[in-house]
C-alpha positions, 0 to 999 in steps of 0.5 A: 538506530535510535530507540523510541523515546518513550522506551528511553524515558521509561528506563531512565525513570527506573534508573532514578527510582530503583533505590526507592524500591530497594529502600521500600523493600527494606522497610516492608521486609526487615532482613534476617541476620543470617543472610550471608551476602548482599546479593542474596539479601537483595534476592530476599527483598525481591522475592518476598516483594514478589510473594506479596504481589501474588494473588493466587497460588493454588498449588502452593508453589511459593509455600516455602518462600519464607525465611533467609535461605532463598536458594532453597525456595521453589523455582529459585536456583543459585550459583556462583557469581560470574564476576569471579567474586566466588559469591553465591547469588540467584542466577535463575528463576523457573515457575513454569506451569505453576499456575500462579496469578499476580504481577511482577513487582519492580523489586525484581530488578534487584536480582542483578545476576539473573540469567534465566527467568522462565514463567511459562503457563501461569496467570501473571498480568500487567507487563514486564517491569522497567526495573528489568533494565538492571538484569544485565546478565539475563540470557533467557526470558520466557513469560509465554502463556500468561496474561500480560498486556499493553505495548511491547515491553521495551525494557527488553531492548536494553538487555545486552545479554538476551538471546532467547525471548518468548512472549507468545500467548499473551495480550501484548498490542501495538507495534513491533519495534524495529529495534528488536531486530537490531539485537543479537537474539537467537530465538524470538517468539511473538505469536498469539498476541494482538500486535498490529504493526507491519513487519519491520523493514530491518527484519533482516538485520537480525541473527535469529535461527527461530522466528515465530510471529504467527496469529497476530494482525500484522498485514502488509508484506514480507520485508525484502530484507528477509533474504539477508537471514539466509546464513542463520535462520532455520525456522520461520513461521508467519502464519495467520498474519494477513500478509499480502503480495507475491513471494519474492524469488530471493526467498530462496536465499534462505538456504538454512531453513528447515521449517517455513510456514506462510499459511493462512495469509493472502499471498498471491502469484506462483511459488518461487522456483528458488524455494527448491534451492532450500536443501535443508527444508523439511516442512513447507506450509503455504496453505490457505492463501491465493497462490496460483500457477504451477508447482515447481518440480524443484520443491517436490524434489527436495531430499529432506522435505517431509511435509509440503502443504499447498492446499486451499490455494488456486494452483493449476498444475503439479509435476508428476514428482509432486503427485507421487509424493506422500508428503504432499497435500494439494487439496482444494486447488485447481489441479486437473484430474486431482481429487478434492479440488475446487469446482471448475466454476470457482477456478474459472472465475479466479483465473478470469479475474486474477489478482494483479500481485504487483499492483498490491500496495503493502501497508506500512506502519 
């Protein structure tokens, strides 16, 4: 599958200009003579450029980012380079919860041995530099809980070692690129941004074990390819996206799922009987939709199910095994003889004018 031309042109431009960044770093930050190897020298240039790009550091987290010994900078972790050269290099950066404001300079692309980059809960803005294309060993990228914005940072599509990507709680917008689901990611967190595209049709090509994309303006339908993720997926959270249509029977193929959250959407029709085949399911939340019909007995009979929330729908019946379960929440439905249900008038109106789920056209980007 071809990557977008805009992403490709962006990263090619970085390949062309990265030496310019390196030379500028040399000019702005004359290297101390005591730095023992070229990799730590590059790290010195990158970290000094980053310190200059920081506009607020109320806790003085980077106060000791001075001098040649970058391995003792707060949040910077060194290790032996993985290429067998026995050379000391910067392998990880962890600035989680430092409350730092600023941006990420292009010089960070000089940290070519970086495998971990964590910036959770700061106030960084801008976007992820295209110079990150040089971080071929980057395994974990967490920039969650910041103020990053703009389109999806397409440079991550070119990181061959990436397994964990967390960009939640930012201001990213536009499309979620379908190329993202061709990567060998294990965990992907896109929730609480401003993405607007529908879920890509190739979603099921991904080997993800955790996928969270809640609280965006996604809309559309759940792609049929989702069922292909049954061998790996353990946690799926698609809440508050505006998803429509009914749930397909083949959702039961996700037999490894432990957590399934489809709440706060516009899903309609009955709950599939096949959900009762998810033997590992512990948490199931389908609240605040337009589901109807009967709750399948097989779901409430799941042995590992610790919480089953189907409140605020139009479900008309549930078997005794569900009624007896302390793990369920059946409020605000249309279930006779159950407390805290919708009014009879509201239920009659719904069933007198039922939603034709099969007639719903799911918008695609």
